[in-house]
N, C-alpha and C positions, 0 to 999 in steps of 0.2 A: 636747652632751657631747663632750669632747675625745677624739681618737684615743688608743689606748693603745700606746705604742711598745714595741718589744722591747728588752731590755737589750743594750747595746752589746757586740758580739762573742760574748756567751754564747748569744744566740738564745732566751732564756727570756722568756715574757710577764711584763711588769711588773704582776703582779696578785695576787701572794701574798707573805706575809711582812709585817713591820712596820717595816722600815728607813725612816728619814726620807725617803729619795729616792723611795720608792714612791708616796707621796701627791703629791709634787711632780710626778712623771711623769704621774700620773693627771689632775691638774688643769692640765697644760700649763705649769707654772711652771719654765720653762727657766732663768731667772735664779737661782732657788733651787738648781737642780742645779749651776749654775756655782759658787755659793758653797760647795757640798759637794765640788767637784772631780770631779763626774761629767760631765766635758766632752763625752765621746762621746754620752752619753744626752741632754745638753742640746742638742747640735747636732741630734740626731734629733728631739727634741721640738719644737724651733724650726721645723724643716722641716715637720713634720706640722701645726703650728698656724699656718703662714703666715709666710714670711720673705723674700718676693720684694723687699721694700723695705729689707732689711738685709744687703746682700752683704758689707760689711766685717766685720760681726759674725759671719756664717757662716764667712768665711775665717779669722777669728781662732779660732773654735771648732774648726774643722778642724785648725788647728795645735795647739791645746791638746789635742785628742784624741790626737794623736801624742805630745805631752808626757806625757799620762796613760799611754799604752801604754809609753813608755820608762821611766817611773818604776816601773810594774808589773814591768818586765823588769830592774829594778835597774840602770838605765842613766841616772842623772840628768844626767851630762855630755852624753849624746846629746840629752836634753831641752833643755838650755840652748842647744845648737847650733841645734836646731829653732826655739826661741824667738827666737834672734838673727836668723833668716832671715825672721821675720814683719815685713813693712813697716808695716802699719797695725795699731795697737793701740788699739781704742776705749776711751777713758778710762772710759766708763760700765760697761764689762764687769766689770772687776776692778782691783785695785791691782797693776799690772804690776811695780813695783819690789819690792813685798813678795813676789810670786810668785817672782821671780828670786832673792831672798834665801833663800826657803824651799828652792829647788832646790839652792842652794849648801850649805845646812844638811844636806840629804839626801846630797850628795856627801861631806861630812865624816863623816856618820854611817856611810855605807856603807864608807868607807875604814877607819874605826875598827873596824867589825865584821870586815872582812877581816883586820885585825891582831889580832882578838880582844880589843879594848880596850873592855870593856863600859861603863866609866864615861865614856869619851870619846864613845862612841856616844850614850849617854843625854843627855849635855850638849848634843850637836849637835841631837838631836831636840827638846830643850826650846826651841831657838831658833825653831821653826816658828811663824809668825805667823798663818797662816790655817788653814782647815779643808780646803784643797784636797787635801792629801796625808795626811789622817787615817788612811786605810786602810794606807798605806805606813808611817806612824808606828807603828801597832799591830803590823804585821807585823814591823818591826824591833825593837820592844819584845819581841815573842815570841822573836826570835833572841837578844836580850840575856838574857832569862830562861833560855834554854837554855844559854848560856855560863856562867851563874851556877848551873847545876844545879837549876833550879826548873821541871820540866816542867808542873806544874799551872798556874802563872802563865803559862807560855809558851802553853799551850793556850787559856787565857782570852783572851790578846791576839790569837792567830791567829783565833779565832772572832769576836772583835770586828772584826778586819780584814775578814773575809768578810761580816759583817753590813753593813758600810759599802760593800763592793765584792765581790760574789759572783764576779767575774771575776779576782780577784787570784790568779793562778796559783801564785806562789811561796808565798803564805800557805796555799793549799789543799794544795800538795805537802808543806809542812812539817807541816801538821796531819796529813796522812797518815803522815808519818814518826813522829810521836808515837804515833799509833794502832798502827802496826806494832811499835814498840818496846814498847808496852803489851800486845801480844798480840792486838789487834783487826785481824787480817789482812784479813778480808773488808771491813771498813770502810775500811781503808787502801787496798785495791785500788779501791774505789769512788771515793775521793778522787783517786787517781792517774789513773783513767780519765776522770774529769770534767776534771781539769787538762789532759790530753792533748786532750780534745774542745775545750777552750777555746783551747789553743795547742799544736798538733802539733809545733812546733819546740822545745819546752822539753825538752831532753835529760834533765834530772834526773828529771822525772816518768816518762819511759820507763824509765830505769835503775832507779828505785826500784820501779816496777811489776814489773820483772823479778826484783828481789830478793824482792818479796812472793810472786810465783808460786813461786819456789824454796822459800820458807817453807811453802807449801802442798803441796810435793812435785810440782808441775807443771813438771818439768825442761825438757821440750821448749818449753813456752810461755816459760819463763824465759830460755832461751838465745836464742830468736827475738827476744824483747823487748829483751834486753841488746844484741844486735847492732843492732837498730833504734836503740837509744840511741846507739851508736857512730856510726852513719851520720848521725843527726840532729845530733849534736854537731859532727861534722866539717864537715857542710854549713853549719851556722850559723857556725862559726868561719871557714870560707872566705868566707862572705858578708860577715862583719865585716871580714876582711882586705881584700877587694875594696873595701868602702866606705871603709876607711881610705886605700887607695891612691888612690881617686878624689878624696879630700879633700886629697891632697898638693898644695901650691901649687907652681907652676912657679918656676924661678929657683934661685939658689944656696942660699937659705935653706931651700927645700923639698926640694931634690935629695938632701940628706944622709939624708932619711928614706926614699927610694925603695928602697934596697938592703935595709934591715931589713924593710920591709913585704913585699917580694918573697920574701925568705928565709922570713918567717913564713908566707906563703901556700903556699910549697913544702913546708914542714913539715906544715902542715895537710893538704895533698893526700897526702903520704906516709902520715900517720896514717890517713887515710880508706882508702887502698889497702890498708894492712896489716890494717885491720879487716875488709875484704872477704874476706881470706884465712882468717881464723881467728875469734877472738872467744872470750868465756867459754864 
């Protein structure tokens, strides 16, 4: 009998529910998990079922786990950078060219959504070739439906995303938003709290939880949670600014980016300091 791994990052036993990845994890089919884009769970499964003779595969899976996390965080560009740093790409693992193309499709879709261009986002998502990012596709389709004023379809897509990947924090938070707008305040709070448990650095979940507390008349909890959201958001922005600064290349070509990055970091620090003084 194969060991039963816990779901990556969420800490839940992979033993309940009916999603396709559950049976794959139970039977130790890490390759099937790779095909579904559950890279973190595939790496964990491979380690549990014996991987001492496949160091290159494990290294690639660890990199893909970071790619998976970046996509969950709506950071497909960061995912492409991590992929570019991977030296060995076992050809038997997956179609690396197709994976890269899918990441670029997600970049285009995310950009279109930021511009609230639903049709362009939908067209970009249709370019996805594999099932690696099916949960992200469903999550973004949910956002498209919201842009088009169709909360019922949005909810169906978000629930599909969570069926594929219960750790998809953005899908979980957006589902909570739909419940909150529909008057399901307690259900929304449960979704936000689970999202925070999965990723305590996701400021949106903290902020929306604060809004939900206010809806229930729990003003003190609301204020504390909203302040927490400010601190978490400022800290995350500062970390991203530092990461960008570290990525600046030396020489004339990179030097021109140093000043804007430093200014951005200073602004983030100022916002954080201001948030410590007051808040909603």
